C-alpha angles and dihedrals in degrees: 000000000000117000117221117209110248141146116249110185118211110215114202118216133180120274118262099045116144103167117064095155091117090090092052093046097041103040106013088249117176116222107226096184143336135202113207129198120242090265091056096255119133117265101173135343137181123219135182128206110193092326097321114118128213135163136218117210131178117238112272127188091228099047125094091236098065097161136054123214089251092069096061098020091238141087127224093202132047116207113220114211115191116205137157091232105052095163093047096049092042092051092045090053091050090050089051092055109279121134125227118250094171128354124243108283135172109235127206092236091069106268134113105208142168125179126213141169119232121222090265093054100258117140120228130188110205106203153153137188117261129174110285116243110264095237097050111119099187 
């Protein structure tokens, strides 16, 4: 099998989470697999959004990602999700439980973007390319 180079973010969440359906409801993500702990909480899961892979993993004392965004109420990484329907995906994510950081806006540098925070504290920019405004100097 040939391996294609791709980014696959690993999003850390707090221990004890059982419901990770936000990603299915917000982005139409497909859950490829999940490993649960003995108590039924999620340990690690793999999702795909239109061919793009990402993972959720509970915080572990031995892992490099020892904190989740919920602990400090911030995120050190913003996940960019490109889609043809920015408004639709953005609104669907809000309906599924995300909170708006910045509304969908067309920017002069050629992007339509809106930023939100998922229920676990991760920041997402929902975006697409649009023609740059003619007077933008960059």
